[in-house]
Structure formats: structure tokens, C-alpha cells
N, C-alpha and C positions, 0 to 999 in steps of 0.2 A: 539536085543536091543543094541543100540550104547552106547558108554561110556558116552556120554552127557545125554542120556535118563536115564541110570543107576544112574548118579550123581544127576540128578533132582529128580528121584524117592526116592533115599536115603535121600536127603535134605528134601523132603516133609514128609517123615516118622519121621525124627528127629524133625521138626517143629511141627508136630501133637502131638508127645510125650511131647514136651515142653509145648504146649498149655494145654494138659490134666494135667500136673504137676502144671501149674499155677493155674488152677481151684482147684485142690486138695489142693494146698498150701493155697489158699484163704479160703477154707473151714476149714482147719486145724487151721489157725491163728484165724479165727473167733470163732471156738469152744473153742480153748485155752483161748482166751481173755475173752469170756463170763464166763468161769469157773475158772479164775485164782486167784481170791481173791485179795490180795495186792502184789502179785508177779510181776515179770518182764513182761512187755507187749511184745508180740512177733509180728513180722511183717511177711508178705507173704514171704519175701526173707529169713527169718530164716527157712522156711520149703521147699524152692525151691532147689532141688538137683543139678541143673545145674548152672554153673557160668553165671552170667548176662553179656551179651556183652555190654561193655561200648564204646560208640562212643566218641573218643577224638576230633572229628571235629564238631564244631558247625556250624549251618546254620545261619551265621550272615549277609550274603549279598545276593543280588539277584543272583550273579554269582555262589555262593555255591548251591543255590536251582536249578539253571539251570543245573549245573553239575550233581546233584542228579537225576534230570529228564532225562538227557541224559543217565545216567547209567541204569535207569529203562527201558527206551525205547530199549536200546541195549539188555537187558536181555529178554524183550518181544520178540524181533526179533529172538534171539537165540532159545527161546522156540518154536516159531512158525516154524522156520526152522527145529528143531528137530521133531516136530509133522508131518510136511509135509514129511520129509524123512522117517519117520516111516510108514506113510500111503502108500507111494510109494513102499516100500519093502514088504508090506504085501499082 
């Protein structure tokens, strides 16, 4: 396993865990708010244990969108190369 494959694998595990926590936080906030009475209303972010990643860059122009598309394409190419290299070594 190459370093890139290891990094991608680790990243996918973290994202999967965040997705499960988002689901659980949604259920927790729903359950809390249904049974809260007149107390404070809780949101999903109150139960989510990870820090939300805040993007400080807005997509305000076509150039911003095209830059984002180019980044995604580069990432796809890197993943494809890593998969091709993994298939050749096995």
C-alpha cells in the first residue's frame, strides 16, 4: 500500500465516521426537541462531536466554480493513478 492509498483510505474512514455522527446527531436533536418542553431548542451541531469545516471562500464567480472543478478533476486523476499503480503491483 502506497502512502497515497493509505491517506485516501484514512480519509474515507474519517468521512464515513462523520457521516454516521451527522445521522446520530440529527436523531438526538430530534428526540431532544420533541421531549424538551419549554427548554432551549437544540440543533444538530450541538450534538455533532467534530468541528464543522467552515469554508471561508465563497463561490461568487464563474472563475471560482471553474477552479473548484479543476481541483476535483485533479483529485480524480490522482485517485485513478493510485488505483492503477495498486493494480499493477498486485
